[in-house]
C-alpha positions as CSV (number, residue, x, y, z in Angstrom):
1,M,45.2,59.9,34.6
2,D,48.6,58.3,35.3
3,K,50.3,55.8,33.1
4,K,49.7,52.9,35.4
5,K,45.9,53.4,35.3
6,L,45.9,53.7,31.6
7,I,47.7,50.4,31.2
8,M,45.2,48.7,33.6
9,L,42.2,50.1,31.6
10,A,43.7,49.0,28.3
11,G,44.3,45.6,29.7
12,G,40.7,45.3,30.9
13,L,39.4,46.3,27.5
14,I,41.6,43.7,25.7
15,L,40.4,41.0,28.2
16,L,36.7,41.9,27.6
17,V,37.1,41.8,23.8
18,A,38.9,38.4,24.1
19,I,36.1,37.0,26.2
20,I,33.4,38.2,23.7
21,L,35.4,36.7,20.8
22,I,35.7,33.3,22.6
23,I,32.0,33.2,23.4
24,S,31.1,34.0,19.8
25,L,33.4,31.2,18.6
26,I,32.1,28.5,20.9
27,S,28.4,29.4,20.8
28,P,26.4,27.5,18.1
29,S,25.0,29.5,15.2
30,P,21.2,30.0,15.3
31,Q,19.3,27.0,13.9
32,P,15.7,26.9,12.6
33,P,13.3,25.5,15.1
34,T,12.9,21.8,15.0
35,P,9.4,20.8,13.8
36,S,7.3,18.7,16.2
37,S,6.4,15.1,15.2
38,G,3.4,14.9,13.0
39,V,4.1,18.1,11.1
40,V,3.7,16.0,7.9
41,A,0.1,15.1,8.2
42,S,-0.1,12.9,5.1
43,V,1.4,11.9,1.8
44,V,-0.8,10.8,-1.1
45,L,0.6,9.5,-4.3
46,A,-1.4,9.9,-7.5
47,R,-1.3,9.9,-11.3
48,G,-2.1,13.6,-11.3
49,E,-3.4,16.6,-9.3
50,D,-5.8,19.5,-9.8
51,Q,-5.2,23.2,-9.4
52,N,-5.9,22.9,-5.7
53,K,-3.4,20.1,-5.2
54,N,-6.1,17.5,-4.8
55,P,-4.9,14.0,-6.0
56,I,-6.3,12.6,-9.2
57,G,-6.1,8.8,-9.5
58,A,-4.6,8.2,-6.0
59,T,-2.7,4.9,-5.9
60,D,0.5,3.2,-4.7
61,I,0.8,1.1,-7.8
62,F,1.8,2.8,-11.1
63,S,2.2,1.5,-14.7
64,V,5.5,1.6,-16.6
65,N,3.4,3.6,-19.1
66,D,2.3,6.3,-16.7
67,P,4.0,9.5,-17.9
68,E,4.2,11.1,-14.4
69,I,3.7,10.5,-10.7
70,H,2.6,13.1,-8.2
71,A,3.0,13.4,-4.4
72,I,0.6,15.5,-2.4
73,V,2.1,16.4,1.0
74,T,-0.1,17.9,3.6
75,F,1.7,19.9,6.4
76,N,0.2,20.7,9.8
77,G,1.9,23.7,11.4
78,L,5.3,23.6,9.7
79,P,7.5,26.2,11.5
80,A,9.0,29.1,9.5
81,A,12.4,28.9,7.9
82,Q,12.4,25.1,7.5
83,N,14.5,23.4,4.8
84,V,12.2,20.9,3.2
85,T,13.5,18.2,0.8
86,Y,11.5,16.0,-1.5
87,Q,13.2,12.8,-2.8
88,W,12.1,10.3,-5.4
89,V,14.2,7.1,-4.7
90,D,14.8,3.9,-6.7
91,I,15.1,1.3,-3.9
92,K,16.7,-1.5,-5.9
93,N,19.5,0.7,-7.3
94,N,19.7,2.9,-4.2
95,Q,19.4,6.0,-6.5
96,V,17.7,9.3,-6.0
97,L,15.9,9.9,-9.3
98,K,14.9,13.5,-8.4
99,E,15.4,15.8,-5.4
100,E,13.7,19.1,-4.7
101,K,14.8,21.6,-1.9
102,R,12.4,24.3,-0.7
103,Q,12.2,26.7,2.3
104,N,9.1,28.2,3.7
105,Q,9.2,31.8,5.0
106,A,6.2,31.6,7.4
107,I,4.4,29.0,9.4
108,F,2.7,26.7,6.9
109,S,-0.3,24.4,7.0
110,G,-1.9,22.8,3.9
111,P,-1.0,20.9,0.8
112,S,2.3,21.0,-1.1
113,S,3.2,18.8,-4.1
114,S,6.1,17.3,-6.0
115,S,6.1,15.4,-9.2
116,I,8.3,13.2,-11.3
117,I,7.9,13.2,-15.1
118,K,9.2,10.7,-17.5
119,D,11.3,12.2,-20.3
120,D,14.5,11.7,-22.2
121,K,16.6,12.3,-19.1
122,L,14.5,10.5,-16.5
123,N,12.9,7.1,-16.9
124,W,11.7,4.3,-14.5
125,G,10.9,0.7,-14.9
126,V,9.3,-2.1,-13.0
127,G,10.4,-2.1,-9.4
128,D,9.9,-0.7,-5.9
129,Y,10.3,3.0,-5.1
130,E,9.9,5.6,-2.3
131,F,8.9,9.2,-2.0
132,R,10.6,10.8,1.0
133,V,10.1,14.0,2.9
134,L,13.0,15.5,4.9
135,I,13.0,18.6,7.1
136,N,16.4,20.1,7.9
137,D,17.9,17.0,6.4
138,Q,16.0,14.8,8.9
139,L,13.8,12.1,7.4
140,Q,10.2,12.7,8.4
141,I,8.2,10.2,6.3
142,R,8.7,7.7,3.5
143,K,5.9,6.6,1.1
144,P,6.6,3.4,-0.8
145,Y,5.1,2.7,-4.2
146,S,5.7,0.2,-7.0
147,V,5.8,0.3,-10.8
148,K,4.4,-2.7,-12.7
149,T,3.4,-3.7,-16.2
150,D,-0.2,-3.1,-17.3
151,I,-0.8,-6.8,-17.5
152,D,0.4,-7.3,-13.9
153,I,-1.8,-4.4,-12.7
154,Q,-4.9,-5.8,-14.4
155,Q,-4.2,-9.2,-12.9
156,E,-3.9,-7.7,-9.4
157,N,-7.2,-5.8,-10.0
158,I,-8.9,-9.0,-11.0
159,L,-7.7,-10.9,-7.9
160,S,-8.5,-8.1,-5.5
161,S,-12.0,-7.9,-7.0
162,I,-12.8,-11.4,-5.6
163,Q,-14.0,-10.0,-2.2
164,S,-14.8,-13.3,-0.4
165,I,-15.3,-17.0,-0.8
166,V,-16.9,-18.7,2.1
167,L,-18.3,-22.3,2.7
168,T,-21.7,-23.1,4.1
169,T,-24.5,-25.7,3.9
170,A,-27.3,-23.4,2.6
171,V,-27.6,-20.3,0.4
172,D,-30.5,-18.0,-0.8
173,L,-31.4,-17.4,-4.5
174,Q,-28.7,-14.7,-4.8
175,G,-26.0,-17.2,-3.5
176,K,-25.6,-15.6,-0.1
177,P,-25.2,-17.9,2.9
178,T,-28.3,-18.5,5.0
179,R,-26.5,-20.6,7.6
180,N,-23.2,-20.1,9.4
181,T,-20.0,-20.3,7.3
182,S,-17.5,-22.9,8.4
183,D,-14.5,-25.0,7.4
184,I,-15.8,-28.1,9.3
185,F,-18.7,-30.1,8.0
186,S,-20.5,-33.4,8.8
187,K,-20.5,-36.5,6.7
188,D,-24.3,-36.2,6.8
189,D,-24.5,-32.7,5.3
190,E,-26.2,-33.1,1.9
191,S,-24.6,-30.1,0.2
192,I,-21.6,-28.0,0.8
193,F,-21.8,-24.6,-0.9
194,A,-19.2,-22.0,-1.9
195,S,-20.5,-18.5,-1.8
196,V,-18.5,-16.0,-3.9
197,T,-18.7,-12.2,-3.8
198,Y,-16.9,-10.1,-6.4
199,Q,-16.7,-6.3,-6.8
200,N,-15.6,-4.3,-9.8
201,T,-14.0,-7.1,-11.7
202,P,-12.5,-5.0,-14.6
203,V,-12.9,-7.5,-17.5
204,N,-14.5,-10.8,-18.3
205,V,-12.6,-13.6,-16.6
206,D,-13.1,-17.3,-16.4
207,F,-13.8,-18.4,-12.8
208,E,-13.3,-22.1,-11.9
209,G,-13.8,-24.0,-8.7
210,R,-12.5,-27.5,-8.2
211,W,-13.8,-29.6,-5.2
212,I,-11.0,-32.1,-4.2
213,Y,-10.8,-34.9,-1.7
214,L,-7.2,-34.8,-0.4
215,G,-7.3,-38.4,0.9
216,D,-6.5,-39.7,-2.6
217,G,-6.3,-36.5,-4.6
218,R,-9.8,-37.2,-6.1
219,L,-11.4,-34.4,-8.2
220,I,-15.0,-34.6,-7.1
221,K,-16.5,-31.8,-9.2
222,T,-15.7,-28.8,-11.3
223,Y,-17.6,-25.5,-11.6
224,Q,-17.0,-22.8,-14.2
225,K,-18.5,-19.3,-14.7
226,S,-17.6,-16.1,-16.6
227,I,-17.7,-13.1,-14.3
228,V,-17.4,-9.3,-14.7
229,G,-18.5,-6.3,-12.7
230,S,-20.0,-7.0,-9.3
231,G,-22.2,-9.7,-7.8
232,T,-22.6,-12.9,-5.7
233,F,-23.1,-16.5,-6.8
234,A,-22.8,-19.9,-5.3
235,F,-22.0,-23.4,-6.4
236,S,-21.9,-26.7,-4.5
237,M,-21.1,-30.4,-4.3
238,N,-24.0,-32.7,-3.4
239,A,-23.6,-36.0,-1.5
240,K,-26.4,-37.7,-3.5
241,T,-24.9,-36.9,-6.9
242,D,-21.2,-36.3,-6.2
243,S,-20.2,-38.7,-3.5
244,W,-18.2,-41.7,-4.7
245,V,-19.4,-44.2,-2.0
246,P,-22.7,-46.2,-2.1
247,V,-24.1,-44.6,1.1
248,A,-24.2,-41.1,-0.6
249,K,-22.4,-39.5,2.3
250,W,-19.2,-37.6,2.5
251,V,-16.0,-39.6,3.3
252,P,-14.5,-38.1,6.5
253,G,-11.2,-36.4,6.0
254,R,-9.5,-33.4,4.5
255,Y,-10.8,-31.6,1.4
256,V,-10.0,-28.4,-0.5
257,L,-11.7,-26.0,-2.9
258,R,-9.2,-24.8,-5.5
259,V,-10.0,-21.5,-7.2
260,L,-8.7,-20.7,-10.7
261,I,-8.9,-17.5,-12.6
262,N,-8.3,-17.7,-16.3
263,G,-6.8,-21.2,-15.8
264,E,-4.3,-20.1,-13.1
265,E,-4.8,-21.3,-9.5
266,V,-5.1,-18.3,-7.2
267,K,-6.6,-19.6,-4.0
268,E,-7.1,-22.7,-1.9
269,I,-9.8,-23.1,0.7
270,P,-9.2,-26.1,2.9
271,F,-12.1,-27.8,4.9
272,T,-12.7,-30.9,6.8
273,V,-15.5,-33.5,7.0
274,E,-16.0,-35.3,10.3
């Protein structure tokens, strides 16, 4: 082979190597597959978990005295080789209290969990927080929760236990309405009842209802009862005994039923007499 052909062959080889090198430099490195939406099926927060990662005491409201908080994350077809990050975040202070990074080797469906434990190095107080799940540094889901005092939690449980308070003109012996509920009544209605249903009231509380005529701020009648557990009861104001006008009928105008729990007003139910 003459010298000219050798030079041409060598030049071709150098050009080929250069092209391969350029392609390798500009081509992106392989990335793990991007998970489809909905790969995080659910996140449940709880005070604990069993050996099968089932939540124990699921809630979104925790006490400052709870020693730990758990997050049960259920995946649905998480592709292999994904970088999963769990973050526990203090919203007010914009601070990550704890971060865990994991990587699955194979396609994964099922529960996973993370927990945050109060100790000398980690503490949390009253406030709003979030648990976050990131996949390949992309936020997938955030689960808000709050931490409150035991007194505030008990008060919220008490208030949420009052399931309903409705107004009507007739009730049965259990205090349940036997006529349609309404917020508009006639001046000729003899009685106006409030029917109260409560469910799992955690402790004995003092329930109070105040019937008020807003025309002059008149307190017509007060009703008091101690309640705990679950049940239904009713109380009323009666035109013959409680009306303040000689005709024993209700004065047309705006009224309100104010509800107090342990002496603190928690609800107003306005109604009208026509």
